[in-house]
N, C-alpha and C positions, 0 to 999 in steps of 0.2 A: 394486683388485688384481685382475690379468688371470691367468686361470685358463689352465693350460698344455693343448693340442689332446689328444685322444687318440692322434693320429698322432704329436705329438711324445713322448707317454710311452711309445709302442709303441716309436720309435726308441731313446729312452734306456734301456728294458729291453733291447732287443738289443745294445747297446753295452756294456751292464755286466754283460751275463749273464756267468758263469763256471760251469765244473763242479767239483764237489765234489772231483773229481781235481786239482784246481788248487792245493786247500789245502796248505800245508807241514806234512804230518803228522807229518814228523821232528822238528819242534819240540817235538811232547808238548805237556803241560802242568806249570805250576809247582806243586807240591804244599806248596811254604812260605807260599803267600799265599792270602788269601781271593780266591774266585771271584764274589763278588759283596758288594754293602755289606750291613756287620753289622747294620744298623738295618731292612735289609728282611726279615730272619729274624724268625721267631714268637717265638723263646725270648728274643731280645734284649730285650725289656719285661718279662720275668717275672724275679722276683728270684732263682729259680735258675738263671739265666743266670751270674751274677756267680760262683756257687760253680763252675762248670767251670773247667778248668784251661786255658791256652792253646791247648795241644794239642787239648782236647777242643772249644774254642770254632772252631778251625780246621778241625777235622773235620765237625762240624755245620754248620758255613758250606759247605763243600764238598758235602755229602751234602744239603744244603737248596738249592743251586746245579744240582746233577744233576737234583733232582726238578722245577724249574722247567723244565729244557730238556726232560724227557721229557714235559711237560705240552705245551708247545708241539708236540712231535712229534705227540703224540695229538691234539692239536686240528688241526693241518695237516690230518692224514690223515684224520679223521672229518668235521670241519666243511668244510674249505677243498677237498680233492681230490675226497671223496665228492660234496659240496654241489655244485662246480664240475660233476661228472660228471653228475648227475643235472638239473642246471640245463641242460645242455646237451642232454642226451638229450631231456628234456620240451620245453623251449623256445628251444632255439639257435636255431630258423627264424627267431626274432621279434628275435634280436640284428643289430644294424647289421653291415656288413661289417666297419667299422674295429674294432667289440667282438670279433667272432670273430677277427681276425689277432691281437687282444691275447692270447688265451688261451694260445697256445703260448708266450709270453713269459714266462709265471707261472713261475717255477722249479720249483715243488713240481708243477705239473702233466704228467704221462706218460700219454700217451694210454693206455687199457685196451689189454693186449695178450693174445690168447687163447692164447699161449704161455707168458707168464712174468706173474703176478700181480704180483710185487715192484714196489715204489714207492720212487723216489728222494726223499730229503731234502734241502732246502739247509741 
């Protein structure tokens, strides 16, 4: 198995990058469908789940899926972005030039700004 080089991964990241503004937000979400597999929710395996009405199951599924998304945002912000910033601050000088060029290609990474502490999420 041949592994891709770091430079080819960097190029793919640059080529496939997009801004959150490019998403078709006007499409909205379909509130009449499950947002995740039923079998991936906690209550699905409980006998009480069978007592829920179809509308309650749908709502529970959507709330569960929203919670999963929130966890990803939290983990990205706390672990990935802050972790990357700390790594670069403390050990960035030890990274290869190719690795340093890769960092801005990570969609979640926004260099710290003294004016605005806001972060964008992909």
